[in-house]
C-alpha positions, 0 to 999 in steps of 0.5 A: 813687873813682867819685864822686870822678871824677864830682865832678872832671868836674863841677868841670872843667865849672864851671871851663871855663864860668867861663872862657868866661863871664868875658871877661877870662879867656877865653884859650887858656892858661887853658883848657888849664890847666883841661883839664890839671888836670881830666885830672890828677884823673881819672887820679889817681882812675883809677890809685888805683882799679885800684891800678896805682900808689898814694900819691906815685907816683900823684900824680906820675904824674897831675901829669906827665900833666896837664901834658903834656895841658895843653901839648898842648891849648895847642899843638894846640887852637884857638889855632893858628887865632887871628890871628898875634898871638894864636897859642901861643908869641907871649906867651912869646917876648915875655916871653923878650925882656923877660928878655933886656933885663933881663939885658943891660947897660942903655942907656948914659946919653945927653943928652936929644935929644928921641928916643923911648924905642922908638928908643933901645931899637931901637938898643940891641937892634941893638947886642946882635944881637937883630934880632927884638926890634929889629924889634918896637921899630922898629914901635913907634917908627914908630907913635910918630913918625907919631902925633907927626909927628916926621919926623927920627925917622921917617927914623932908623927908616927907616934902621935898618929898611933895615939890617935888610932888608940883614942879615937873612933869612927871616921877619925880612927879609920883615917888615922889607921890609913895614915899609920899604914902609909907612914910604915911604908914611907919608913921603908924608903929610909936606909936601914942604918939610919933607922937603926941609928934612930932606934926605929928598927926594934921599935917598929918591928911589931907594928911593921909585922902587923901592918905587913900581915894585914896588907899581905894577900891571902893565899888563893885556892887553885883557880881562885883570883887573889884580892888586890890591896892597893890604897884606892881599892882599900878605900873603896871597900871601906867606903862601900861597907860604911855606905859612903857611896860617893867616896867609893865612886871617886876611889873606884875611878882613881883605882880604874885609872891606876890599873889601866895605866899600870896594866894590872888586870887583877886590880881592874877585875877587882874594881869591876867587882866593887863597882857592881856592889856600888851599882846595887846599892846606889840610886840617883846620880850615883847609880848613873855614874856607877853604870857609866863606870861599869861600861868604861871598865868593860871597854878596858877589859876588852882592850886587855883581851885584845892585847 
């Protein structure tokens, strides 16, 4: 039994190294499954050796315990420190949305109008009341409309997103609000004559004025530093206020890289202030990573001073 346990640990080490070596398989889920299998074999060998339970019961106990360990490693391991799109559960929620789409009634046939598939899916999801999936499809529709320079579709996406802002709450509402502000900025890239021909000038004047007013920095008093309002900094502020410290840490890393690359001292100082707030609220790995981020920002500020 001791030899079997030793061989299982060696096999686990080889498998983990194989997962880390092959970049395509290097994922939190694959690593968690390997840890679960290794511990299941170890537990089975252990209970067989001490004769607590034997036979089928020992194997069932090892499988259940290994599955529980794999789930714990997946949910509480290094995955929560990943960017928001790579955290545990994101893939499963996306897969669940696909299953719901497959089970839901299909999109009724409509004559081809030139619109993209993503926009049609967003309308169907809104009719079914699946607001989270609709927001995901509207993001795709926004990217397609901007890349293909389809102004009418972008205006349709804007209208649907505004409806989500008015009818949702919580994280979905905040994400829809950020998407609405992004669309307002994207509409500025279209020629004024095209906006006027589409009837978008008067339609979006109030919304654009409100968004511009909300994004415009307030006048600073003498000697006071203005507060930058880039997308990454706004996301970090919102995440800190909501207690989503991992998301705030990821946004601050991105904001630091942008500020250093573009040589924007005001933004880098704001990143430092937010990183200090994050450090005060953090614990565990987030505390260590926020401390390292502050050290990197201090080095960047020293480079600015030297320049």
